[in-house]
C-alpha positions, 0 to 999 in steps of 0.5 A, spaced: 449 438 452 455 442 454 457 449 456 464 452 455 466 459 459 472 462 457 476 467 462 483 470 463 483 476 457 485 482 459 489 488 456 497 488 456 503 491 453 506 488 447 511 483 449 507 480 455 503 474 456 497 472 458 493 465 459 486 463 457 482 458 460 476 454 458 472 451 463 466 446 461 460 444 464 456 438 462 457 432 459 465 433 457 466 426 457 464 426 450 469 432 447 474 430 443 478 436 440 478 443 443 480 449 440 482 456 441 479 461 435 479 469 435 476 474 431 478 481 431 474 487 429 471 487 422 475 480 421 473 473 420 473 468 426 480 464 425 483 458 428 488 459 433 490 452 436 487 445 436 488 439 440 484 432 439 484 427 446 491 424 445 493 428 440 498 433 438 497 440 438 496 444 431 497 451 431 495 457 426 502 459 423 501 467 426 502 463 434 507 458 432 513 459 437 509 463 442 502 461 444 501 453 446 495 449 447 494 444 453 488 440 455 486 439 462 481 435 466 474 435 465 472 441 468 478 445 466 478 443 459 483 447 456 488 452 456 492 457 452 499 460 454 500 466 449 507 469 450 510 475 446 504 478 445 503 483 439 498 488 438 495 484 432 493 479 437 487 483 439 481 480 439 476 476 442 478 469 444 473 463 443 474 456 446 471 450 441 469 444 443 468 438 438 464 431 439 467 424 438 465 423 431 463 430 429 466 433 423 466 440 426 465 444 433 459 443 437 460 447 443 462 454 443 463 460 449 462 467 448 469 469 449 474 472 453 477 480 450 485 480 449 488 487 448 494 488 446 497 495 447 504 498 443 
């Protein structure tokens, strides 16, 4: 079992930056892919960025050039550096992890709120 805990969410002004962290507890060595999703009020959850072990990051079009996903060590599983934030980036951001050989994401955190004011 793996538990994921997000941190770093806050309220910032448009144009500002935030760095989100995803801390993992449990058997993290079986994790292959890590991703960040977000969900705004009244909207569906959407993929922001993902990265596989030893792979290249993949970004949604709406964050390309502004956000960067990175992997850390076993416990500090992943980070999301967010620059040039826009009000439309306001959402709850979730960390997700998928096991090797799994077709999807097996573990999810509870999310961290990011609010961008204009």
